[in-house]
KEKOLMI-491571 format. One line per field, with one value per residue (C-alpha): residue number from 1; x, y, z. Coordinates in pm, whole numbers. Example, Ala and Ser with C-alpha at 12.3 -4.5 7.8 and 13.67 -1.06 7.14 Angstrom:
seq = [1:2] $
x = [1230:1367] $
y = [-450:-106] $
z = [780:714] $
***
This chain:
seq = [1:2:3:4:5:6:7:8:9:10:11:12:13:14:15:16:17:18:19:20:21:22:23:24:25:26:27:28:29:30:31:32:33:34:35:36:37:38:39:40:41:42:43:44:45:46:47:48:49:50:51:52:53:54:55:56:57:58:59:60:61:62:63:64:65:66:67:68:69:70:71:72:73:74:75:76:77:78:79:80:81:82:83:84:85:86:87:88] $
x = [-3206:-3109:-3456:-3444:-3126:-3309:-3612:-3413:-3233:-3563:-3697:-3401:-3424:-3796:-3730:-3442:-3651:-3956:-3742:-3559:-3891:-4075:-4139:-3971:-4293:-4416:-4127:-4198:-4499:-4719:-4543:-4187:-4222:-4149:-3927:-3692:-3469:-3755:-3777:-4091:-3913:-3624:-3835:-4040:-3727:-3607:-3943:-3951:-3586:-3692:-3976:-3767:-3532:-3785:-3939:-3630:-3514:-3826:-3840:-3456:-3548:-3851:-3610:-3328:-3583:-3713:-3363:-3283:-3586:-3525:-3162:-3251:-3519:-3279:-3032:-3294:-3380:-3054:-3047:-2654:-2510:-2429:-2074:-2050:-2261:-2393:-2215:-2409] $
y = [21:-278:-406:-327:-529:-834:-795:-776:-1108:-1273:-1156:-1316:-1643:-1679:-1605:-1863:-2136:-2069:-2090:-2397:-2580:-2487:-2756:-2720:-2742:-2435:-2215:-2242:-2074:-2219:-2025:-2133:-2467:-2684:-2468:-2274:-2173:-2018:-1635:-1635:-1747:-1517:-1192:-1314:-1347:-995:-843:-1006:-891:-526:-511:-651:-395:-113:-254:-276:59:211:25:121:497:473:297:555:814:702:630:990:1121:916:1032:1376:1347:1191:1470:1719:1535:1530:1933:1909:2201:2178:2091:2380:2642:2878:3200:3507] $
z = [3482:3645:3605:3235:3180:3376:3173:2850:2966:3017:2713:2500:2683:2610:2230:2212:2396:2153:1868:1992:2066:1768:1513:1171:961:1138:1031:661:497:220:-60:-15:193:-121:-332:-165:-446:-668:-751:-536:-223:-273:-324:-14:198:81:169:510:575:473:688:980:931:910:1232:1423:1312:1447:1789:1829:1766:2030:2275:2248:2281:2590:2737:2647:2837:3138:3152:3114:3394:3633:3576:3642:3961:4093:4055:3928:3759:3409:3313:3060:3176:2889:2846:2869] $
***
């Protein structure tokens, strides 16, 4: 897990550096560059945030699944007895 935390830190640092060095005209799309308070721009922003929320939710679920599998595999490799054994 140590390598994973280091990877996440490097990824976060790269994302921050890319955002800081990006020229501001590249951040605007052609539809909302001129008039940011129009209904079209607001609708597009809501659509972007909604899709971003869906993508982040799916990626988080995938990450949680793999963490669960890794923990389960490590516990099986240690051959440790369960804390609460099933009653027969």
